[in-house]
C-alpha positions in Angstrom: 112.8 68.1 99.8 115.0 70.7 98.3 115.4 68.9 95.1 111.7 68.0 94.6 110.4 71.6 95.1 111.1 73.9 92.1 110.5 77.6 91.8 110.8 80.3 89.1 110.5 84.0 89.4 108.7 85.0 86.2 109.5 88.2 84.4 106.6 89.8 82.5 107.1 93.1 80.5 103.8 94.9 80.3 102.5 98.3 79.2 100.3 99.9 81.8 98.3 102.9 80.5 101.1 103.9 78.2 104.0 103.2 80.6 106.3 100.1 80.4 106.5 98.0 83.6 107.9 94.7 84.7 106.3 92.4 87.2 107.4 89.1 88.8 104.8 86.5 89.7 106.3 83.3 91.2 105.7 79.7 90.2 106.2 76.8 92.5 105.9 73.2 91.5 106.6 69.6 92.5 105.1 66.2 92.1 101.9 67.3 93.8 101.2 70.1 91.2 101.9 73.8 90.8 101.1 77.0 92.7 101.1 80.5 91.1 101.6 83.4 93.4 100.0 86.6 92.0 98.6 87.0 88.5 99.6 90.2 86.9 97.6 93.1 85.3 94.4 92.7 83.4 94.9 91.7 79.7 98.2 89.8 80.0 97.0 86.3 80.5 98.5 85.1 77.2 101.9 86.3 78.3 101.5 84.8 81.8 100.5 81.5 80.4 103.4 81.5 78.0 105.9 82.2 80.8 104.3 79.4 83.0 104.5 76.9 80.1 108.2 77.6 79.6 108.6 76.1 83.1 106.0 73.3 83.3 104.3 71.4 80.5 100.9 72.9 80.9 99.1 75.8 82.6 96.5 73.2 83.6 99.0 71.8 86.2 98.3 74.8 88.4 96.0 73.8 91.2 96.5 76.6 93.7 96.7 80.4 93.3 98.0 82.5 96.2 97.4 86.3 96.2 99.8 88.3 98.3 97.2 91.2 98.4 94.4 92.8 96.5 96.1 95.4 94.3 94.9 95.3 90.7 98.3 94.4 89.2 98.2 91.2 91.3 94.7 90.0 90.5 94.2 91.2 86.9 94.2 87.9 85.1 92.0 86.0 87.7 89.0 85.9 85.4 91.1 84.3 82.6 92.5 81.8 85.1 89.0 81.0 86.4 87.7 80.5 82.9 90.5 78.1 82.1 90.9 76.2 85.4 87.4 76.6 87.0 86.8 73.7 89.3 90.4 72.7 89.6 92.1 75.7 91.1 91.9 76.9 94.7 92.4 80.6 95.7 94.3 81.6 98.8 94.4 85.0 100.4 94.7 86.4 103.9 91.5 86.6 105.8 91.6 90.4 105.9 91.8 90.5 102.1 88.9 88.1 101.6 86.0 90.7 101.8 87.7 93.0 99.3 88.5 90.2 96.8 85.0 88.8 97.1 83.4 92.2 96.6 81.8 92.5 100.0 83.6 95.9 100.4 85.3 98.2 97.9 88.9 97.8 97.2 91.1 99.4 99.9 93.0 101.8 97.7 90.8 102.2 94.7 88.2 104.6 96.1 86.3 106.7 93.5 88.5 109.7 94.5 91.7 107.8 93.9 90.5 106.3 90.6 89.5 109.8 89.4 92.9 111.2 90.3 94.7 108.4 88.6 92.6 108.7 85.5 93.0 112.5 85.3 96.8 112.1 85.4 96.8 110.1 82.2 96.7 111.4 78.6 93.1 111.9 77.3 93.1 108.9 74.9 93.8 106.5 77.8 91.3 107.8 80.4 88.2 106.0 79.3 89.9 102.6 79.3 91.7 103.3 82.6 88.5 104.3 84.3 86.7 101.2 83.1 89.6 98.9 84.2 90.0 100.4 87.7 86.3 100.6 88.4 85.6 97.0 87.4 88.2 94.8 89.1 87.4 91.1 89.3 85.5 89.7 92.3 85.9 86.0 93.0 85.6 83.6 96.0 88.5 82.8 98.2 88.6 79.1 99.0 91.1 79.4 101.9 91.5 82.4 104.1 95.1 82.4 105.4 96.2 83.5 108.9 99.5 84.8 110.2 101.9 82.0 111.0 100.0 79.3 109.1 102.0 76.7 107.3 100.4 75.8 104.0 100.8 72.0 103.6 102.3 71.9 100.1 105.7 72.4 98.5 107.4 71.3 101.7 105.4 73.9 103.7 104.8 77.6 103.0 104.8 79.9 106.0 102.3 82.8 105.8 103.6 86.0 107.3 101.0 88.7 107.7 102.6 92.1 106.9 99.9 94.8 107.0 100.4 98.3 105.9 100.5 98.1 102.1 97.0 96.6 102.4 95.2 95.2 105.5 95.8 91.6 104.5 99.1 91.9 102.8 101.3 88.8 103.2 104.8 87.5 102.5 105.4 83.8 102.0 108.5 81.9 103.2 109.5 78.8 101.2 111.6 76.9 103.7 112.9 74.4 101.1 114.7 77.2 99.3 115.1 79.8 102.1 113.1 82.0 99.7 111.0 84.9 100.8 108.2 85.8 98.4 107.7 89.5 99.3 105.0 90.7 97.0 105.1 94.5 97.4 106.5 94.5 100.9 110.0 94.8 99.5 111.2 96.1 96.1 114.4 96.4 94.2 115.3 99.9 93.2 118.5 100.7 91.5 119.8 97.2 92.3 119.2 97.7 96.0 116.5 96.0 98.2 114.2 98.6 99.7 110.9 98.7 101.6 107.4 99.2 100.2 106.6 102.2 98.0 105.3 105.0 100.2 103.0 106.4 97.5 101.2 103.0 97.3 101.3 102.2 101.0 98.5 103.9 103.0 99.8 102.9 106.4 103.6 103.2 106.0 104.2 103.0 109.8 102.5 99.6 110.0 104.3 98.4 106.8 107.7 99.2 108.3 106.8 97.6 111.6 105.7 94.5 109.6 109.2 94.2 108.2 110.5 93.1 111.6 108.4 89.9 111.3 110.5 88.8 108.4 113.7 88.7 110.5 112.7 85.4 112.2 113.4 83.4 109.1 116.7 82.3 107.5 116.4 84.1 104.1 118.8 83.5 101.2 116.8 85.0 98.4 113.9 87.5 98.1 111.4 87.5 95.2 110.0 91.0 94.8 107.0 91.6 92.6 108.6 94.8 91.5 112.3 94.1 90.9 112.7 90.4 90.7 115.3 88.4 92.6 117.6 89.7 95.4 120.2 87.5 97.0 123.1 89.8 98.1 123.1 89.2 101.9 119.3 89.3 101.8 118.7 88.7 105.5 121.1 91.4 106.5 119.7 93.9 104.1 116.1 93.2 105.4 117.4 93.8 108.9 118.9 97.2 107.8 115.6 98.3 106.2 113.6 97.2 109.3 115.9 99.1 111.6 115.2 102.3 109.6 
């Protein structure tokens, strides 16, 4: 199993409203196809596709897309992916994220007030574009609503760990074949150190910190953080330290 399941933590350099940033979607693949976990900011599909096709022969090999949560930097290229892969790709998200992603209710953190505050913090030339982007996030159907503890039956089994706090349906994913935790925004790397979720982007920090304790039940050798990349220096022990406060 270990040899047949491959993964790559992608590294995409992007400019977000005048500020440079780096994000790390994860690609998994084996003989049954490929799965992309999170999709990046709007407008970076060409870069995402190039990164994917440096690992597998074609972006068209992707047949599943898992979203760790609804934030705009995780769902931004979904319209491009749907345009390219419509009919062949299935979308996975936690059941509590489904109504936000499908447009039944407004995005959890992008209220009109928060959008206005974010836009006003930017230089004048960037405000119009930022307002348009943040007010018109993609809406799309979720094919499979995941639940806590579910084992997704591909790539040797992917365990879904519901870790609310950052958003209501935030999840981490455990890839048993590699002892890999895909943490999304539940964990970050800051100054070379593994740390918890960013308080300024986590409305329910108490719940998010409590959620960290659920990660301790798995044998983790490596953590893939959307913001920070790969962390493998006694990862399980470091997560226990963070969870203990």
